[in-house]
C-alpha positions in Angstrom: -2.4 -26.8 3.0 -3.8 -24.6 0.3 -3.4 -26.1 -3.1 -1.1 -24.2 -5.5 -2.6 -23.8 -8.9 -0.1 -25.0 -11.6 0.8 -22.4 -14.2 -0.5 -24.5 -17.1 -4.0 -24.5 -15.7 -4.2 -20.7 -14.9 -5.5 -19.7 -18.3 -8.6 -21.9 -18.2 -9.3 -22.0 -14.5 -8.3 -18.8 -12.9 -7.6 -15.8 -15.0 -11.1 -15.2 -16.3 -12.3 -14.7 -12.7 -9.6 -12.2 -11.9 -8.5 -10.3 -15.0 -10.7 -7.9 -16.9 -11.6 -9.7 -20.2 -8.2 -11.1 -20.8 -7.8 -14.6 -22.2 -4.2 -15.0 -21.2 -2.0 -14.3 -18.2 -0.3 -10.9 -18.9 3.5 -11.1 -18.8 5.7 -8.1 -18.3 9.2 -9.2 -19.5 11.6 -9.8 -16.5 8.8 -8.9 -14.1 6.0 -11.5 -14.3 3.6 -12.5 -12.9 4.3 -16.2 -13.2 1.1 -17.1 -11.5 -1.8 -15.5 -9.6 -3.7 -17.0 -6.7 -6.6 -15.8 -4.6 -5.5 -16.6 -1.1 -8.3 -15.1 1.0 -11.6 -13.2 0.9 -12.8 -11.2 3.8 -16.0 -10.1 2.2 -15.5 -6.3 2.8 -13.1 -3.7 1.4 -9.5 -4.9 1.6 -6.5 -2.6 2.0 -3.0 -2.2 3.6 -1.3 -5.6 2.9 1.9 -6.2 5.1 4.0 -9.2 5.9 5.1 -10.7 9.2 8.7 -11.7 9.7 8.0 -15.2 8.2 6.7 -13.6 5.0 3.0 -14.5 5.6 0.5 -11.7 4.9 -1.7 -9.4 6.9 -4.3 -7.2 5.4 -6.9 -4.8 6.7 -10.7 -4.6 6.0 -12.2 -1.2 6.3 -15.8 -2.4 6.4 -15.4 -5.1 9.1 -12.8 -3.0 10.9 -10.5 -5.9 11.3 -7.0 -7.0 10.4 -6.6 -10.5 9.0 -3.7 -12.9 8.8 -3.1 -15.7 6.4 -0.6 -18.0 8.0 1.7 -20.2 5.9 -0.4 -23.3 4.9 -3.3 -22.1 6.9 -6.7 -20.4 6.6 -7.8 -16.8 7.1 -7.6 -15.8 10.8 -8.5 -12.6 12.7 -5.4 -10.7 13.8 -6.9 -7.5 15.2 -10.5 -6.4 15.7 -12.3 -3.0 16.4 -9.5 -1.3 14.4 -11.0 2.1 13.9 -10.8 1.5 10.1 -7.1 0.7 9.9 -5.9 1.2 6.4 -2.2 1.2 5.7 0.0 -1.3 7.5 3.7 -2.0 7.7 5.9 -4.2 9.9 9.3 -3.1 11.2 12.6 -4.9 11.8 12.0 -4.3 15.5 8.9 -6.6 15.6 6.3 -3.9 15.5 3.2 -3.4 13.3 2.6 0.3 12.3 -0.9 1.2 11.1 -3.0 4.2 10.0 -6.3 4.4 11.8 -8.5 6.2 9.3 -11.8 6.7 11.2 -12.8 10.4 11.0 -12.4 12.1 14.3 -10.1 9.4 15.6 -7.5 9.2 12.9 -4.0 8.3 14.2 -0.8 6.5 13.4 -0.4 3.7 15.9 2.0 0.8 16.6 1.3 -2.7 17.8 3.7 -5.1 19.5 3.5 -8.2 17.3 3.9 -10.6 20.3 1.3 -9.0 22.6 -0.7 -7.0 20.1 -0.8 -4.1 22.6 -1.3 -0.7 20.9 0.5 2.6 21.4 -0.5 5.8 19.7 2.5 7.3 17.9 0.8 10.4 16.4 -2.9 11.6 16.9 -2.8 15.0 15.3 -0.8 18.1 14.2 -0.7 21.6 15.6 -3.2 20.6 18.3 -5.8 19.2 16.0 -6.6 15.6 14.9 -5.7 14.3 11.5 -8.5 14.2 8.9 -8.1 10.6 7.7 -4.7 8.9 8.1 -4.3 6.7 5.1 -0.9 5.0 4.2 2.6 4.9 5.6 6.2 3.8 5.2 8.9 3.4 7.8 12.5 4.6 7.3 15.7 3.1 8.7 15.7 5.7 11.6 12.3 4.3 12.8 10.5 7.4 11.6 7.2 7.2 9.6 6.1 9.1 6.5 2.3 8.9 6.2 -0.5 10.5 4.2 -3.7 12.3 5.4 -5.8 11.9 2.3 -8.7 14.3 3.0 -8.5 18.0 2.0 -9.7 20.7 4.2 -13.5 21.2 4.4 -16.4 21.7 6.7 -16.1 19.6 9.8 -12.5 18.6 9.2 -9.9 19.6 11.8 -6.9 20.0 9.4 -7.2 22.8 6.8 -5.5 20.6 4.1 -4.6 17.1 3.0 -1.0 16.4 3.7 2.0 14.1 4.0 3.6 14.0 7.5 6.6 12.6 9.2 6.6 11.4 12.8 10.0 10.7 14.3 10.8 7.7 16.4 10.5 10.0 19.4 7.0 11.1 18.3 7.6 14.5 16.9 5.2 15.3 14.0 5.9 17.6 11.1 3.8 18.3 8.0 6.0 18.0 5.0 3.5 18.4 2.1 0.3 20.4 2.0 -0.3 21.1 -1.7 -1.3 17.7 -3.2 -4.9 16.7 -3.9 -5.7 13.3 -2.4 -2.2 12.2 -1.3 -2.5 8.4 -0.9 0.3 5.8 -1.1 3.7 6.7 0.2 6.9 4.8 -0.6 10.7 5.1 -0.1 13.3 4.4 -2.8 15.6 1.5 -2.1 18.3 3.8 -0.7 15.8 6.0 1.1 17.0 9.1 -0.8 13.6 9.6 -2.5 10.0 9.7 -1.3 7.2 8.8 -3.7 3.7 10.0 -3.1 0.6 8.9 -5.1 -1.4 12.1 -5.7 -4.6 10.2 -6.4 -6.9 13.1 -7.4 -4.2 14.4 -9.7 -3.5 11.0 -11.4 0.2 11.3 -10.9 3.1 10.0 -8.8 5.3 12.7 -7.4 8.9 12.3 -6.1 10.8 14.3 -3.5 14.5 14.1 -2.6 15.0 13.3 1.1 17.5 15.8 2.5 17.4 14.4 6.0 14.8 12.2 7.7 11.6 14.2 7.7 13.0 17.0 5.4 12.2 17.0 1.7 13.5 18.8 -1.3 11.7 20.1 -4.4 8.8 18.1 -5.9 8.9 16.6 -9.4 6.4 14.6 -11.3 7.7 11.0 -11.6 4.8 9.4 -13.5 1.4 10.4 -14.9 -1.5 8.0 -15.5 -2.9 8.2 -19.0 -5.7 5.9 -20.0 -6.9 7.6 -23.1 -10.1 8.9 -21.5 -11.1 11.3 -18.7 -11.2 11.3 -15.8 -7.8 9.6 -15.4 -7.5 7.2 -12.5 -4.8 7.9 -10.0 -2.6 5.7 -7.8 -3.3 4.1 -4.4 -0.8 2.0 -2.5 2.6 1.1 -3.8 5.5 -1.4 -3.5 9.1 -1.5 -4.8 11.4 -4.3 -5.9 15.1 -4.8 -5.5 15.7 -3.2 -8.9 13.9 -0.1 -8.0 10.7 -0.8 -10.1 7.5 0.5 -8.6 4.3 -1.4 -8.4 1.3 1.0 -8.2 -2.3 0.1 -7.4 -4.4 2.0 -9.9 -7.6 2.1 -8.0 -10.4 3.0 -10.4 -8.4 1.6 -13.4 -8.5 -1.8 -11.7 -4.8 -2.6 -12.5 -1.3 -2.6 -11.2 1.1 -0.3 -13.1 4.7 -1.4 -13.1 7.1 1.5 -13.5 10.9 1.5 -13.7 13.2 3.8 -11.7 13.2 6.3 -14.6 9.4 6.6 -14.5 8.7 4.5 -17.6 5.7 2.2 -17.7 6.9 -1.4 -18.1 3.3 -2.8 -18.2 0.1 -3.3 -16.4 -1.6 -6.2 -14.7 -5.5 -5.9 -14.8 -7.9 -7.1 -12.2 -11.7 -7.5 -12.1 -12.1 -5.4 -8.9 -10.7 -2.1 -7.8 -7.0 -2.5 -6.7 -6.1 -0.7 -3.5 -2.6 -1.7 -2.4 0.3 -4.2 -2.7 3.4 -5.4 -0.9 6.1 -8.0 -1.3 6.5 -11.1 0.9 6.6 -14.8 0.8 9.5 -17.1 1.8 11.8 -15.6 -0.9 10.4 -12.1 -1.2 9.0 -12.8 -4.7 5.3 -12.9 -3.8 3.5 -9.7 -4.5 0.4 -9.6 -2.3 -2.4 -7.4 -3.8 -5.6 -6.3 -2.2 -8.5 -6.0 -4.7 -12.1 -5.7 -3.9 -13.0 -8.1 -1.0 -9.9 -10.3 -1.6 -6.2 -10.8 -1.2 -4.2 -12.1 -4.2 -0.7 -13.6 -4.4 1.3 -12.9 -7.6 4.5 -14.9 -8.0 7.0 -12.4 -9.5 10.4 -12.8 -11.2 12.1 -10.1 -9.2 12.0 -10.0 -5.3 10.7 -7.0 -3.5 12.1 -4.7 -0.9 10.0 -4.0 2.1 
């Protein structure tokens, strides 16, 4: 069983190897983290954390083109191989693993049966052309999937623009957003009345009211990244807790930004490596799994998450 690092030892043993120049564990009142643990290192570029029904984490590695699992009390194991650069992951209540395959020319949204690990292609393109680079996704209660295609139109790219799409449970694909630069993380509000999108190249989080599944209202800016210098660093993957607070991976800024439901910054949690994504899991939903550089971290939080 992996040893748990007591909180009283974190300052001298652990934090200097994770956080950027900080001498103490940063505490956001009412949020945490209470502790930080490096649970696995795959040696590549980690992304797309998700959790299985027992709360144990999966994560993808774009360089090794594998998905890894860290079972409860166990060591890192290979879950999927030859993944076509799977990026975003999310499990559903129906025992399925949804994923964005991001390899150019083969980008698709796919779904795996968790028991057999057999793959089915849910969406491979739009308007008769492949996606540019499927990136991140979120599943709604209807079984539909909102997902981002991060690359803008350019020479050799099949789609004329970056975008955010919706694919219904029946497989019908619609492009919902086409005007954002670098749409990356996508996230639903707790009640699924709002869609959040990290416009990475614009260094802001935008929000859309959901009129019906796969139909959005007018865009508003929910949060803008300001770091006191240019260029500003935008958001990557996101997670949400039961109180509606957003946890946003600030990729180049090497930090998690925690934002309340009104768009106010509650605080940041710095890391040594670039932060790509995060999700809640663990036995009580209070473990925030974070992918940063080649590693997966587990942050014990005060507030449980909503996945």
